N, C-alpha and C positions, 0 to 999 in steps of 0.2 A: 503494500499499501503505499502508495505516496504522501509524503508530510502536506497538509493545508496550508502553505504561505502564501499570507497577503500578495497578490500580483502588484508590482508597480504599474502607477499610472503616470503620464506626462507631467502632472501637476506634484507627483511627489518627488521627482527629481531639478535639481537645483537648476534655475534658467540660464544662468551668466550673465555678465557684465553689459552686452550688449541689449538681452531684454529687458533688464533694468533699466538701460539709460532709453529706449526707446518708449519704455511705460512712463519717466518722468516728463519725456519731451511730450509725450500725448497728452498726459495730465495737464503741463501747460499750456499746449497748444488751447484745450479746450478752456481752460479758465483763461485764459486770454480773449480766445470768442467770444464767451460769455459777457467778457467783461467791455469789450468794445462792440456788442447788441447794447447791452445796458448804457453805454455812453452815445449809441447816434450814430455809430460810425458806418462808412459806407459800405454798399455790398460788398463792393469790391475787394474789403478790408476782410470783411466778414467770411467771405468765400474764398477768400486767397487761407486763411486760417481754416476753415473747415478739407480744403483737397489736402492742405499737408497732413491733417489728422486722419485723413483716408487714408494716405497712402503711408504712414506709418503703423496705419492698423494692419495695412496689407502686408506691410515688412513683419511685423509681430506676426501675423496667420502664418508666413512662411515659417517662420524660425519655430514655433512650437507646433506647428505643423507636421513641421520635418522632424520633431524630436519625436512627436507623438508615435508617428509613423515607425520610427528608431524601437521605442519601446513596444511597439507592436509586433514588430520582424523578430524581436528578442525572445518576446512571451511565447510566441509560435514555433522557433526554435527551440524553446526549452519545453513548451510541449512535446513539440515531435520527440527529442529529444528522451523525455519521461515515457511515452507509449512507447518506444523502442524497446529499453530497458524492460518495460513490464513485459512486453512481446517477449525479447530474449529470455527472459526468468522463468514466465510460465510454459514455455519451447521447451526448457530442460527441465522442467517438475510437471510435464503435462499429465500424466495418469501414475497414480498411488497403485502399487500393487500391494495384494491383498493376500497373505500365505496362510 
């Protein structure tokens, strides 16, 4: 029987400095955009911040999505290895002899 350990998810892994920087940048862009709206800035200024925020979101999605795909790949490989190990064990011990 295989031990039942919790499988890691993308959120369990350290995200790294690039993701941290992008998250901070995104928060700043959104805060400034909201401030611009509150102060009656031109639509062009607001749109510029919105477009940059969207670009940062896309980059975050690429980084985090890639990390999630890596985790899923490692989980699948571990599951395949586990199934292979259990099959080889049961193949060697498939029949009990009664004497």
